[in-house]
N, C-alpha and C positions, 0 to 999 in steps of 0.2 A: 184320261191321259194314258199314254203308252209309255211304259218304263222298261226298256230292254235290259237294264242293269239287273233286274230281278230274275232274268232267265238264267237257269243253272247251267253249269258245264255239262255237256252230254258225253257219256262214256262211249268208246268204240265197242263193237260186239265182243272182242276179246277181253276187254276190261270188264264189261258187264258180266260175262260168263265167269271170269276169275272171281269177281265179287260174290256172285250167287253160289257157285260151287265151293269156293273157299270158305264161305260162311257155313255151308252145309257140312263141310269136312270136319268141323269142330263139334258137330252134334253127336250126342251119345244116346244109348237106349239099352234096356235090360236084355232085349233079344234082338236078333237080326231083323225080324219083322218090325219091331218097334223102332229100331234105329233107322231102317229104310224109310219108314213113314215119316219120322222126324226130319230126315234129310230132305225128302220131297216137300214137306210142309215149309221148311226153311227156304228152299229155292223158290217156292211159290210166293212166299211173303216178300222176299227180296225183289223178285222181278215185278210183282204186282205193285209194290210200293214205289219202285223206281219208275216204272212206266207212268203210273198215275202222277207222280211228282213232275215229270217232264211235260206231260200233256196238259196238266192243270196250270202249269206256270205260264203257258201261252194264253193270251186273251182270246175272246171271241172276235176273230178278225173281221167278220162281217158287221159287227156292231161298233167298230172303231170310227172316230171322225174321219171324214174323207181325206184330210191331209195325211193322216197316218196310214190309211189303207193304200193310198196311191204311192206314198213314199216307200212303204215296205215292198210294194209290188215292183217299183223301180229298182230297189236295192237288192232284193233276193228272190222276188216272185211269190205272190200270195198263193197261187195254185201249188207251187212246189212245197211251200211250208205245210199247207193243208194235207197234201199227199203224204208227206213225211210223217206227220202226226197220225194220219190214218193208218200208216204202216205200223207204227208203234202200237196203236190200239189193236190192230190185227194180231200182232205178235203176242201181246198181253193175253188176248182171248185164247189163242191157240195153245200157248204154253200152259195156261191154267187148265184147259181141257185135257192136255196130256197128263198133267200132274194129278188131276182128279181121277182119271181112269187108272193111272198107275197105282195110286193109293188104294183104289177099289180092288185092283188085281192082287195086291199084296194081302189085303184083308181077306180075300176069298181063297187064299192058299197058294198063289203062284210064287215061284222062286224069287225071294226079295232081291238077290244080287243081280239076277237076269233082268228083272223089272227095272231096277235102278239104272243099270247100264243102258238099257234100251231107252228109258226116259231121258237120260242125260244126252244121248246121241241125238234124239229127235228135238230136244230143246235147243241144243247147240246149233243144229241145222237151221231152225227157225230164226234164232238170234243173228246168225251169220248172214241170213238172207236180207236182213234190214240194216246191215252195217253201212251201206251207202247213205241211207236215210239218217242214221245216227250221226255220221260224219257231217252230212249236210247241215243238220240242225245245229251242230256245234259251230260250224263256220258261219252260219246265218246269225247266230247269237252275237258273234264278234262284229259282224257288219251292222246289225241292228243297233248295237250300242252307239253307233255314230248318229243315230236319229235323236235329236234333242227332246227333252220333256219341256213342254211349253205351258205358259200360263195364259190367263184370259186378259192380261194387261193390254192396253192399246199398243199396237205393234208397228214399228217402222222397219221396213225391209230395204236393205241397201243393195242395189243392183248395178250392173254395168259390165263392160268387157273385163277380161282377166287383167290383173296387174294395174288397174287404173287408180288404186288407192282406197278401195273399199275397206279392207281389213285395218289399214292405218287409221281411217276415220272412226270405225267402230271401236278400235282399241283406245282412241283418244277420248271418246265421249262416254264409254261405258265400262262395265266391270269385266268384260271379256278381254282376254289377251290372246288373240289368235296368232298362229305362227305366220310370220311375214317374211317373204324373200323376194328378190328382184327378178323373178321369172314368171311367165304365165302359168295359170292354173295352180298357183300356190295354195289357194283355198279349195280343198277337195271335199271338205265337210261343211256342214252348216254350223255356224257358231252363234250362240245366243248370249247376249249380255243385257244389262239393265242400266238405265240412267234415269234421272229425275229432271223433269221440266216443270218448274214452279210447283214443286211438291207432288206432282203426279208421276208415278213410276211408269216408264216406257220400256217395253221389250224391244230390243234392237237385234235384228237378225242379219248376220253377214253371210251372203250367199256365194256359192261358187260362180266364177265368171261365165257370162253368157257370150255367145257369138251370134252375129247377124246372119242366121240361116234358118230354113224351115224347121219346125219342131221335129219332124220325122227324121231329120238329119242330125239332131242334137244327141250328144252322148249322155251317159248316165249322170255325170256330174252336172251338166247343164239342166237336165230334166229335174234334178232336185231343186235347183234355183227356181225353175218355172213353178213348181208346186208351192214353194214359199210365197211367190207373188200371187198365185191363184187363190190359195186358201187362207193365208195368214195376214196379209198386209192390210192395215188401215191407211197406210200412206207409204209411197215408194220414193226413196231418194236415189235418183239415177245419177251416178257419178261419171263424168267425162274427163278424160285426160287430154287436154289440148296440146300438150307437148309431144304427144304420140310416142313418148318413151316407153309406153306399155307395149309397143309393137304393132298397134292397130291405127289406121288412119282415122282422123276425126270424122270424116264423111261416113264411115262404117258405124262409128259410135252413135252419130246422130240418127242414122237410119234405124238402128236398134231402139233408140229412144222413142221414135215415132211408133214402132211396133208395140212397144210396151204401153204407150199412151192409148193405142187403139184397142188393145186386148184386155186391159185391166181397169175396172171401174172404180178406181180409188184415186185420190190426188197423187200426182207425180211431180216431184220437185227435181229439176235438172240443175246440176251444179258442177263447176269445174274443180278439179283437184290440183294439187301441186302449184298453188298460187305463188309460192316463192320462186317458181321457175318460169313464170310468164306474166304478161300484162293484160291478158284478155279478161274483160269484166262485163261483157254483155249478158252474162249469167252470174248468179252468185258464185263466188270463188272462195276456196279455203285452202289452208295448208296445214296438214297434220304435223308438219315439222315445227313451224313457228307458232301455230295456233291462230293465225290470221283467218278471219271469216267464220270460225267455228260457231261463235255465239250467234252470228247472223243466220247461219243455217238452222240452228236449233230454234231460233225465233220463227222462221218460216215454217218449220215442222210443227211448232205449237199452233200456229194459225191454221194450217191445213188440216190438222187433226182435231181442231176445235177444242183445244185444251184450255180450261179456265183455271186461273191461279187458285191454289188451295190456301186459304187463310186460316 
């Protein structure tokens, strides 16, 4: 399981240098030589510990489940993360080499003040070189926090065009309370909730809205929904808004339904939303406002997912 919440905040180059040099400024010594060596050792420890903490907080991305690998790649770019972490590892190695040589120079009789000034300058130059990578990793951490931690429970993925009522349905049946508003692309994240059907816990995923267009033309938000359908679903509930108040013709919605059926090898349930606003009943229909049809939908989900009652 990937848990982005465990990723620490990443300091900028300026903040990291302030931390290392500030800590070293408080170090004492009986002689100039000893004091300089103690300062360099402190900088060494602060930088080494910090770089190791950031690098080790990231998982082995190549060994993550495919859903997480592809989701991270869509969200921030796997190669960019690996490149940034490699830059930190390089900086760690280079600064330690500078400090090791500087300590050796002091021990062999070179002027401690000159050695320290030179070492600080070279260390600062290296850390400043990786400032873009430090800033990227901190921004990536914020984005990656949007990727949910998932369980192995049977999973129902709710899909469809934007604003057809997916979030309202998920909110009605599960523990998740996504933000809902009356405009397209309200759901920009993936929301995960849980419900029970006859004593069996079901993971319910509310996906960003999809549009009926080729995958290469889909944006980042839509691609996240595709990954949920591809890797997570045991069953897909495809919601259609026949009132077209979502802003999309029903013909487009039905076209997307056929694409989903063709491309994903799991049961697909098609259902109408907003049943309190129309009389169409050639498909199962529900209303998240009145509750009409919700139990019927869950009964169909139970059948399609092969859920047996737990006694």
